C-alpha positions in Angstrom: 0.1 0.0 0.0 2.9 2.6 0.8 4.5 1.8 -2.4 1.4 2.5 -4.4 1.1 5.7 -2.5 4.9 6.8 -3.1 4.4 5.8 -6.6 1.3 8.0 -7.1 2.8 10.8 -5.2 6.3 10.7 -7.5 3.9 10.7 -10.6 2.0 13.5 -9.6 5.3 15.4 -9.1 6.8 14.6 -12.1 3.5 15.7 -14.1 3.8 19.0 -12.1 7.3 19.5 -12.8 6.9 19.0 -16.6 3.7 21.5 -16.5 5.7 24.2 -14.8 8.5 23.6 -17.2 6.2 23.6 -20.3 4.4 26.8 -19.0 7.4 28.6 -18.1 8.7 28.3 -21.7 5.5 29.1 -23.4 5.8 32.6 -25.3 3.3 34.9 -24.5 2.5 37.9 -26.6 1.0 41.2 -25.2 -2.4 42.0 -26.2 -1.4 44.5 -29.1 -2.2 44.6 -32.8 -0.8 46.9 -35.5 -3.0 50.1 -35.9 -3.8 50.6 -32.4 -3.8 54.3 -30.9 -2.1 55.6 -27.9 -5.1 55.1 -25.6 -6.0 51.6 -26.8 -2.2 50.8 -26.2 -2.3 52.3 -22.6 -5.6 50.4 -21.8 -3.9 47.1 -22.8 -0.5 47.5 -21.0 -1.2 50.2 -18.4 1.0 53.4 -18.0 4.3 53.7 -19.7 7.6 54.1 -18.0 9.0 57.4 -18.3 11.5 58.5 -21.1 13.3 61.6 -21.3 14.9 61.5 -24.6 12.4 60.9 -27.2 8.7 62.1 -27.7 6.7 59.6 -25.9 4.3 59.4 -28.9 6.9 57.7 -31.2 8.5 55.0 -28.8 7.3 53.9 -25.1 8.3 51.2 -23.0 5.9 49.4 -20.8 6.9 46.8 -17.9 4.6 43.7 -17.5 5.0 41.3 -14.5 6.1 39.5 -12.5 3.7 36.4 -13.3 3.0 33.6 -10.8 6.5 32.2 -11.7 8.5 35.6 -11.0 8.8 36.3 -15.0 8.9 40.0 -15.9 9.3 41.6 -19.2 9.6 45.0 -21.1 7.4 45.7 -24.0 9.0 48.4 -26.4 6.3 49.8 -28.8 6.7 52.0 -31.8 4.5 54.5 -33.2 4.2 56.0 -36.8 5.1 59.7 -37.1 1.8 60.8 -38.7 -1.2 59.2 -37.0 0.5 57.9 -33.8 -0.7 54.5 -34.6 1.3 51.4 -33.4 3.3 49.9 -36.1 5.6 47.4 -34.2 6.6 46.3 -30.8 9.4 44.3 -29.1 9.6 42.2 -25.9 12.7 42.0 -23.6 12.7 39.6 -20.9 13.9 40.9 -17.6 15.9 38.9 -14.8 13.7 36.4 -12.9 12.4 37.6 -9.4 11.0 35.6 -6.5 7.3 35.1 -7.2 4.9 37.3 -5.6 3.0 34.6 -3.8 6.5 33.0 -2.6 7.5 36.3 -1.5 4.4 36.9 0.7 4.8 33.5 2.1 8.5 34.0 3.0 7.6 37.5 4.5 4.8 35.8 6.7 7.3 33.5 8.3 9.9 36.1 8.9 12.2 35.0 6.2 13.3 37.8 3.8 
């Protein structure tokens, strides 16, 4: 009986580890499409990070994350010069941090 229980727990652990590994590698795209205006992009991605060099209507950077695994990224969007419509975007992954749920749990028990 104990052996069956141990095998069952081991299988659940392997399935969970594979699921986390697959979800971690799955690319997720920001909810953008070519032709969106500035307000639509701000609704989809929140408030852009401040830029001091360029006109924010031509180029903006947004921070997304961290997700449940601690992944964060910057989304850099490019607007055209005439109608300020979205023409392209790039994503840049940031260094992984501790997931928020784990951070709260560790602080709750006094570990920082």
